[in-house]
N, C-alpha and C positions, 0 to 999 in steps of 0.2 A: 420467819422464825430466826432466832438469834442464838449464839453460843454463850454459855455461862460455865463457870467452873463446876466440877462434879458435886461439891458440897453445898451448892446453892439451890438444889432442887427442893421445891416446897411440897408440903404434904398434900396440897390441892392438886398436884400433878399426878396423873395416873399413867404408869407405864406397864402395860399388860403384856407379858410373854404369853402368847396365845397358843395353847395346845390344840391339836387338830380336832379333839373331841369336844371342845368348848361349845356351850349352847349359844344361840344367837342372842345378843344383848343389845337390841336396837333401843336407842333412847326415844322417849316420846316425841312424836312428830318427825322422826328421822326420815329423810328422803333416800330411798334405796337407789343405788347406782346400777341396778340390774338392767333397767331399760336401755341405757346407753351402751352397756357392754354387750347386749344382745342385738344391737342394731347392725344389720348386715352391711350397710354402707360404711359404717364406722370400722367394722372388722376388715372390710376390703381395703379401706384406706391404710389401716395399720399394716396389712399384708404387703401393700405396695411400698410402704416405707421400708419394710424389711427387705424387699427385693432391691430397692435402691441402695440400702446399706450393703447387701451382698455384692453389688456391682462395683463397690469400691469408691463411691463418691466421697467427697470431703467428710471425714469422720465427725468433725465438730458440727457441721450442718445437719448431718443425718441424726446424730444423737439429740440435737436440739429439736429437730422436727418430730422425732418419735416422742420425746418428752412432752412437747406441747400437745400432741395428740392424746397421750395418756392422761395428762392433766385435765384436758377437756372431757375425756371419757369418764373420769372419776369425779367430775364436778368439783375440782379443786381450784384454789386460788393460785397456788404456786407449786413448784416441785423442783427437784434436783436429782442428778445422777452422779454418783462418785464411783470411780473404778480404782482397783488396786494398781498401783504403779508397777510397771513391768520390772521384774527383778527383785521385788520385795514381797513380804508376806501379808502385811496389813497396812502399809502406808497408802492413804487414799488421796485421790485428786478429783476435784469437782470438774467434770467434763461437760456438763450441760445444766442449765438452770433457767427458770422463768421467774420474772419479777424479783430478781436478785440485785444486790448492790453491785456497782461497777467493780470489776476486778475479781469478783468471786469465782467466775468460771476460769479454770486454770490454776487456782490456788490449791494448796495441799493442806490436809487436815492433820492435826497432831495424832500420833498413833494411839488408838484405843479410846479416844476422847469423843464424847457426844453419842447421839443415837446411831449415826453411821458406824462409828467405831464399835459400839455394842453389838449392832446387828451383824457386822462382818465377823466379829469375834465369836458370837454364839451361833451364827447361821440360822437364826430364828427371826420371824417377822415380829414387829411391834405395833400395837395400837396405842396411840397416845391421846388421851383426853384430859384436859385440865383447864383451870382458870387462868393460868399464867403462861406466857409465851417463852418459857425457859426450857425448851425442848432440844436446844443445841442445833436446830436447823436454821439456815439463813432466812432472814426476814427482809422486807423492804427497808431501805435505809432511813426512810422518813416516817416509819411507823414506831409507835411507842412499844416498849418491851412488855408492858403490863396490860395487854389486851384482855378484855373480860372473858372472852370465850376462845377456845382453841381446840382443834382436832387435827390429828395427823396420823398417817400410816407410813411405815417403812418396811421394805422387804429386802432380803439379801438376793443378789443376782447370782444364781448357781448354775453351773454347767458340768454335768457328769461328776457330781459330788464335790465340785470345786467351786469355791466362792470367788467371783471375779469383781464384785463391787456391791453396791446397794442403790435402791431407788426410794425416794421419799416424796410424798405429796402432802400439802398443807391446805386444809379447808379454812376459808375465811370466817371471821367472827360473824355471828348472826345466822349462819347455816347450821342445820342439825349436825351433830357429831357423827363421825364414822362409827360403824358397828363391826362386830367380829365377822358378820357375814360379808361386809364390804371388804374386810381384810382378806378373807378366803378367796373371794372372787378376784380381787386384785392380784392374788398370788399367781393365777393363771396368766395374767398379762405379763407379770415380771418374769415368768419362766420363758415366755416367748421373747421378751426383751433381752433376757440373758443370752438366749440362743442367737438372736440377731447380733448382739454386741460381740459375742465370741466369733461368729462367722465373719463379721466385719473386721475384727482384729486379725483373724487368720488371713483374710484377703489382703489386708494392708501389709501384714508380715510377709505374705507370699510375694506381693508386688515389690516390697523392699528387698526381699531376698533375690528376686529375679533381677532387680536393678543392681544389687551387689554382685551377683554372678555375672551379669553382663559387663559390669565395670571390671571385674576380675578377669573375665575372658578377654576383654580388650587389652588389659595390661599384660596378660599371658601371651596374646598375639604379638604385642610389641616386643615382649621379652624373647619370644621365640625367634622373631625376626632378627633381634640383636644377637641372640645366640647363634643363629644361622650364619650371620655375617662374621661373627667371631670364629666360628668353626671353619668357614671358607678361608678366612685369613690364616687360621692355624694350619690348615691343610696346605695352603700355598707356602707358608713359612717352612713347613716340614719338607715340602718338595725342594725348596731352595737349600735347606740344610742337607738333604740327601744328595743333591747335586754337588754341594760343597764337599761332602765326605768322599764322593767318588770322582771328584774333578781330576785328581792326579791320575787315576786309572784311565779315565776317559781321554785325558791328554796323551797318555802313553798309547792308547789304542788308536788315536788319530795320528800320532807321530810315526807309528810303524808304517802304515800305508803311504803316508806323505814322504817318508824317508826313502822307501824303495821306488816310489814314483819318480822322485828327484834323481835317484841313481840311474833308473831306467832312461830318463830323459837325457842324462849325460852320455850313457852308452849309445843311445839313439842318435845323439848329436854327432858322436864320433863316426858311427856307421854311415850316417847321411853324408858326412864330410868325405868319407872314402868313396861313396857312390858318386858324389858330385865330381870328385877328382878324376874318377874313372871315366865319367861321362865327358868331361872336358878333354881328357887325353884322346878319347875316341873321336871327338869332334875335330881335334887338331890333326889327328892322323888322317881323317877322311878329307880334310881340307887340302892336304898336300897332294899334288897330282901324282907324284912318285915318292914313295917313302924311302928315306935314307936309312939303311940298316945301321944299327949300332955296331961298335967294334966287335961285339960278341955275336953279331949276326941277328939280333932281336930288336925290333922297333921299340921305341919308348912306350907306346900304347900297349903293345903286347906284353912288355915287361910289367907295366902297372896292372894289366888284366891278370897276368899270372900270379901277381902278389896279393890279389884280393879274392877272398873266399866268398864268391857271390851266393852260393847255396846256403852257406852259414848265415850270411846277412839276411837272406830272404826269410829263413825260418826264425831267426832270433828276433828280427824286427817285429814279426807277427806276434811272437811270444811276449816281447816287451810291451807292445801296445795292449795286448790282452791283459797282462798283469797290471799295467798302469790303469786301464779301465776298471779292473776289479778293485784296485786300491782306492781310486777316486770314488767308486761306488760305495766302498766301505765307509769312507769319510762322510760321504753324503748321507748314508744310512744312519750313522752315529749322530750326526748333526740333526737329521730329521727326527730321530727317536728322542733326542734331548728336547727338541722343539715340541714334539707331541706330548712328551712327559710333563713339560713345564706349563703347557697350555691348560685350559679348562678353568672352571670356577663357578660362580653363582649362576652364570648364564649357560652353562653346559646343558645339553639336551640328552634325553634318553635315546640310545641307538641300538640297533642290532649289530653285534660285534663278534668277530672271530677271535675267541680268546686265545687260540694257539698263536695267532699273529701278534696279539698283545703280549703274550709271554715271551715270544722271540724278540720283540722290540725291547722289552725290559731287560732280557738277558743280554742283548747287545750293549746295553749301557753298563751293566754291572759285571760283565764277563771278566774284566781284568781284576775285579775284587776277589774273584773266586778261583780262576783257572790255575793259579800258582799253588793253591792249597787243596783243591779237590777237583776231581773230574765231574763234569756235568753230564747227566743222563736224562733223557726225556722219553717218556712212554705215553704218548698221546692216544687217547681213545677217539671214537667217533663222536665228535662234539658239535652239535648244531650251534648256530649263532644265538647269542644270549643278549637279552635286552638289559642294557646297563648304562652307567655313566662311565665311558671308557677311561677318561683321565683319572677318575677316582680309583677304578680297579687297578690301573697301572701303578698307582701309589701303593696299593695293597701288595701287589706282586713284588714291587721293588723292596718294600719293607721286609717281606718274608725271605726274599733271596739274600738281601744284605745280612739279615740276622743269621740265616743259615751259614753264610760264608764266614761270618765273624765267630760262629760257634765252633768252627773247625780249625784246628791248629795246623795240621799238615796231613798230606796223603789221605784225604777223606773223599767222600762221595756225596754229591748233591743230586737227588732224584726229583724230577718233576713229572707228576702223573695227572691225567685228566680222565673224566668219564661222565656218564649220565646214569642217574637212578631216578626213575619215575619222571617227575616234572622238575627235577633239580639237576644242575650241572655241578660237578665237584672238581676242584683243583687242589692237589696235594703237593707240598714242598717238604721233602724229607732230607735230613742231614745226618751225618755220622759224627756229630760234634759232642760237646760236653754234656748236653741234656740240661733239664731244668729241675732244681731241687723242689721237693714237695712243699716246703714252706714258702716258696715263691710262686707256686703254680696259681694260687688264687689271686695273685696281685699283678700278673703280667699284663693285664689289660687296663690297669689303673694309669691315669695320666701321670707322667713324670717319674714313673717307677722304672728303674733300670739297674741292672747289676754290672753294666759295662763301666770301664774306667772313665774318669772325667775327660770330656772332649771327644769321646767315641760315640756317644749316644745321647739323645735328648730325652728319652723316656716317653716319647709321644708316638713312636712308630706303630706299636701294636695297639695302643689306645685308639689312634685314628683309624687303623685298619678295622678294628672291631666296630667302630661307629659307622664306617663306610659300608661294611658288609651288612650291618643291621639296617641301614638306610635302604639297601637293596632287598630287604626281606629275607636275608640269609643268616648264616651263622658260621662260626669258626670253631672247629674241634681240635683239641690238642692231645697228642699221645707222646709221652716222653719218658726217658729212663736215663738217670744220671750215668754218664760214662759211655752210653751207647748211642744217644742221639735223640732227635725230636722230629715229629711229623705234624705239621699244621695242615688241616684240611678245610678249605673254604667251600661252603655249599651255597649255591645261588639258584633262585627260581629262574627257569628259562624265560618266562614272560612276567612282566609286572602287572599287578591288578590295575585295571583301567583307572580306578579312582585315585590310585597312588601316583599316576604319571601325568603331571601337568604339561601344558603346552611348552613351557620353558622349564628349565631344570629346577630341582628342589633347592 
C-alpha cells in the first residue's frame, strides 16, 4: 500500500468508520478469518510471543515476529505497526512491517496524514475496500499503485483509554475483501497486541531506568568517595590550623617545665659538686695517717663537712629529681597529645575509648588558651567506654574548647560535664562568654561561617564537628543566651550499629 496526498482519494475507495452495532457485510465469496483465529496452536504461539516480549527481548524483533504472526492469522499479504513516538501526542513511527520497501521500518509519518494518522486521531478502527491502492499504507516498492482490487483493515492500539499506536493489514488483490466481522474479530487481537506492546515498552523503560539508576549509583559512589577524601583532607587541614592557632600556647606550656628542669639541673649540678668536694676531702683526710689540725684546731675535712648542709642536700636533691621528672613527664604528655591529636585519617578504625581520657588529653593541649581567661571545671559522670573514631572526636572536643575560650574575655568559667542517658553518652562544654545572637544561631554549623576576626577562625570548626558527630550517629544541641554564655552538648551512641562499622574506618 502507498501514500498519497489527502485530496487524491478516489470515489471508488471506501473508508468505513465502523460502529460497534454495524451489521456483517461480507462480500460475495468472502473467506472468513474465524477459523485461523480460533486455532488453539495459533493462539498459543501468539501468547508465547507475548511472553517473549514481556521478557524484554529486542523490541524490533519481537514486534516484527508478532506482526508476521498476526498477518498470517488474518490471511493478509502485508502489514505494519506504527507507534506514537515517546514524548509526542500523535507523531508516528513505523516499528514493524512485512513486505515493505527498504528503509520503511524506523521512518516517521507526517502528523495526522494517512490511515494511521486518521485512526490514531479518532481512536476508531477502519475497514478499507476499494479499487485503488491509495489508502496511504506502505506497498511493495515494485508493485503498481493502481492495483485492481484492494482490501485493508486498520485498528488503533489502545491501553487504558490511551492510544499508543496503530496496526494495519493489507489483503492481496485477488482475495475476498475483508468484512466488518473480520474487523471486529481483529479488534480482539489488537487489544492483546496493544497490551503486549505496552508491557514491553514498560519493561524496556524499566530496564533503561535500572541502567540509569545503576549508572547514577556508580557515579554517586565515586562522588561519595571523592567527598570522603575531601572531608578527610579538610579535617586534617583543620587540625593543622587548630595546632597553628594554639602553637604559641603549646610552646609556652612546654617551655615552662623545660625551664624549671634546666634550672633544677643547674642546682643539682652545684649540689653534686659540693658532695663530690666533700667526698674528696674525706678521702684525703682518711689517707693521712695522722691528721694535722688547722691553726684553729679543725681539720680541713671537718671544716668542709661543717660548711655543707648534708640534710638539706639530701631532701632537696630528691625534690629536684621529682620535680624534673614531673616536668619532663608534662613535656612528654603534651608532645604525645599533639601526636595523638594530629594522627588519624581515612584509615582510622573504630575503637572503644575512655572519653574522659580524651577530654583530658585535649585539655592538655588547649589549657594555655583558656587558663588566663577562665577557670576550668570538670564534672565527670560514670561514663562507660564509647565506640568512636578517637582522633575525630578529639577534633570535636578541641573545637568546642577553643571556641569556649575565645568567647570569654576575662574572669570566666569553662565547665566540662559528662553523663549517660539510656544508650547515649553526653559531653557538655559550657562557657560564661558572650553567647550567640539569634540571627546567627541557625548558621553556626554552616561551612566557613564565622563571627570571629580575620585570622582567628576558619569557619570550619563547628561545621566539621557537626559532620563528625553525625558520622557517629549523634547530634549536637546548643543552648545560648547573649551576654550569659553558651552550652554545647554532644550526644553519642555508646555502640555503633554493626552495619555502620566497617573493618577499616569510614
